[in-house]
LUMDOKE-122321 format. One record per residue (C-alpha): x, y negated, z negated. Coordinates in steps of 0.001 Angstrom, whole numbers, plus 500000, padded with zeros to 6 digits. Each point is the difference from the previous one (the first is absolute). Layout:
N
XYZ...
***
This chain:
405
864572744613399523502981502505498973502574500018502835500236503871500442496151500099500543501165498234503160502457503018500754496961502354501675498704497248502485503957500863501767500857502537502652502327501950497901500167501828503510501659497396502498498327501038502594501526496532501790503105498996501046503276500441498865501060496329498923501933500548497257503566498352501023502313502223501376502660499311497448497771503345497495501927502088503566503382498759499234500860504150498784497894502983499717499276501196496552497329502570498510496726499309498308500118496048501310496659498269499898498546498332502431500683496190499580496266499442499825499086501437496874502485497868497357498679497486502557496616499913499510500771501158496117501945496594499757498208497129501469496531502058497680501420500079497147503204497817499590500151495744500812503338498603501253502948499893497545499036503025498160502459502507499393498807503768501323502036503163499146500576502944502190501683502665497254500193502302502544501266497272502792501411502877502739500856498249503391498322496717498287496890499948501145497603498181497675503620497540499335499812498730503618496556499959500526500050497916496359503003497764501690497665499119503045496637499257497791501765497305497302500397502201497441503447501243497850500556503874500057502046502074497343501138502837501568500853503389498006501552503849501115501927502171499198501408500858503683502554498159500977499448500647502804496538498006500711501833496749497614502253499904502406497546499478502657496883497915497770503418498380499401500822499059503888495911499424501349499143497872497355503340496812500354499964497562502243503124499690502012500794496908502386500293499653503381503338499218499611500720503390498644498438501773502447501258498251502472503517501601499522498386503848500799501217499741503637503335499364499444500091502808497147499084502416502200502064498879502850503189500820497476498235503334498476499991500475503938503509500094500768500854501979497415497393502774501247501930499683503108503078500319498369498984503261498144499941501527503544503479498838501057501580501004496527499775500921496681499861499224496039500726495773499763498621498719502575501302496222501026497587496806500654500736496670501615499280498326496168501637502703497677500558504236499400497384502079498861500017502515498109496733502443499913499031503499497602496739501988499945498453501519496914501110503817499275497267502435498554498357503368500518499248501154503736500986496444501460501452501376503078497388502524500808497453495982499379502235498025502643502056500600502497503913498328499575499037497364502515496931499029498036502136499302496447503109498028501822497255497832501450497874499723496971503269499123498245501710498207501802496069497860500107500000499597496574504053499336499008498614496404502122497201499711498407502078500109496682502521497069501497496347497591499767500676497157497265495942498641499767498117503209497901496611499166500908501688500727503820501390502561499061497709501792498467497159499514502646503152501290502569500073502915498261496101500333499974500335500860504051503049502492499251497651501684497390497220500846502467502513501060502946501379502803497502496899502402500994500857499273503597502945500515499387500064502989497557498779504082501922497153499594497176496984500499502537497121497482498259500075497232497177497141503005498140501809503021501020503241500990499386500512502497502269503554499487502216499957500045503814502128498810502803499493496483501137502847499701502315500849496517499406502445498371502529503686498164499774497846496320498622497335501021500021499109499509495665502037496227500569497990499356502591496721501943497742501341497553497015500172496523502393496691500748501282498049499867496499501591497025498489499922497921502865496346501170499747499863499426496193501626496881500223497240498474501890497594501049497281501977498549497177500495497082501412496184500056500853499227500975495853502229497378498789497982497096501251496595501839498900501647500692497127498636497963496796502337498245497325499415502459497542501700501981497771500809503647500551501837502970496760500563502644500406501768502290497811501248503551500938498325502035496674498167502419498723496082498797499638499866502149496917501508497851497918498924496248501397502919497857497003500987497929502467496549497681500836498549497531497987496490500737498463496814499023501109501888498371502308498511501762503521496570498796501699500096503163502414500652503292500258500074502043503277501792503323499879499961503663502058501878502077496768501458503489501101497431502410500593500359503392498825501407502736501632500617498002503381502962498027501903503266500714498863502083497053500958503236500375498870500277503371502843498244498480503142502158496714499093503155502070499050502171498848502481499930495963499741500566500647495584503369501559501752500451497486502248499118496434497621502287502048497518496703500367497383498989502451498490497758502385500754500285502160497238499602498115496283497081498537502441498227503398500594499831500563496104497941496508499013497246500897503334496966500624498636497724502139501514503035501381501968499619504637500814501955501222497200500063497221497265498487501523497088500748500105496887503216499805497994500010504093499702497201500553500586498930502250503177497997498435503189496836500998498960500386496411497741500203497769502624496495499018500031500956499134495884503555497892500811497859498426502851496951498337497258503215499218497444501518497963502858496914498115500969499111499037497133503549498468498477499527498227503418496432498770499096501198499322496285502469497082501945497517498139503091497963499763496736502162498570497712501629497314503061495921499719501470498233496987498637496497500215498503497062499973502417502497501249503191499806502276502281502531503064500317499216501816503866500859503436499866499806501903504104500064503548498280498965504130501821498874503001497904502855502431500817500616503852500432502294502054497907499969503987500647497047499828502012498243498206497120498467496443500108501434497736497312497308496513499490503002497588499499497521497524500253498624501510496506503628499674498468500831496409501148496169499377499254500214501507496087503588498562499150499792496180501127497036500555497874501855500496496993501485496695500846497541496881500144499261501076504073497107500972500935498459501022503166497866497089501469499422501428503457501361502801502913500168500242503241499099503453500646499827500655503506502339500044502731502917498123499165502510499638502841503261499307496808503324502111499788499175503631500101496442500047502475500342503316502133502377501673496992498199502707498842498031502484502786496178501047498758499195501521496826498606502794501935502500500811502249502459500055497395498277501643497284499903497547497373498761500378497144498131496871498408500808499664496436497720496660500000497923498050501905500228496895498740500651498256503142499951502648502979497452502725500357501305503348500668500496501274503102499748496810501740503251498928501878502945498548498329500812497365501852499249496396498603501105497867496853498446497933497222500729496978498674499554499880496839499664496270497874500515499399496738500040496662498119501238499624496543497598499021497261
***
């Protein structure tokens, strides 16, 4: 029996308990897989020591599951924030390093206390610490003076840590509290609210977040298999940095047409982590405002087709013959019209010897489950009925399974 025929036997609604590792919860990120989804695909369609690629790795769910299942992992993403999260979450850190965190927090707390007694240059038992904070449009509208200073002090101490893996781990927890410290309402709502944080509230949130993350990373490091992980901060439309026919399995969920704007909702994290949000937004596939150069917004569907065709060409180049490429996708709504992006993917994949062998066309709780409301209530015009019927609720996704011939 072909491996892909086993896929229909599994529960893709994940109705059982959430038995995935807490490492997946270290940092919020839009459109994350339920970890069970890549885990089941990895176990069905690959074997120990195979190499699994996620060319839109996001915050690293597929790669983390690969490391836990004894597969080598390769990730690609044009989002530097996602690459950073993936790098930290898929690495192992020795307990000897993690055990230095309590002392680190004591030093930071002393600096925070000193800030509320004096200003600017702080004196600790070990050394002076100079700190600053980023300058960006409407910064003081989104962050209070105390928030800016507490974040600035924490970040300054993180930069003094010598071990790169530990430094990045400390920075991940720092990134997690940035929204808490800001006046942005929620992760997915870019609206200002006055959160009324008190003195040291931001540091105490950091301390709580970091100590919990420490325990999670310690446990993950013990369970993570001795495998190789490579992460590329690259554009998946141009995969010329991975050896041909070197990948045993691809599992990914490309950006959905006209969906999340990652640069907007994570904007403050880009600034605080010294990352270039504008450079990323120029590369973001499927973004609301991304169009063909020199053309109107009405061309965004064609821009998406071209972008994904380029990606699929690269997928085929690096995938071994008779191996599988699994894409989690959902059809999209553009200007109140239903766009069958599944058909776009299937048609473009054929050009590169990637042939559809299976599709799970039912409620799949994938990265964007629940993104769209009822087609009826939105008065959507259905352009194609390949996978979704007119008038039905569009709150589901599909797993498209391709085989390279």
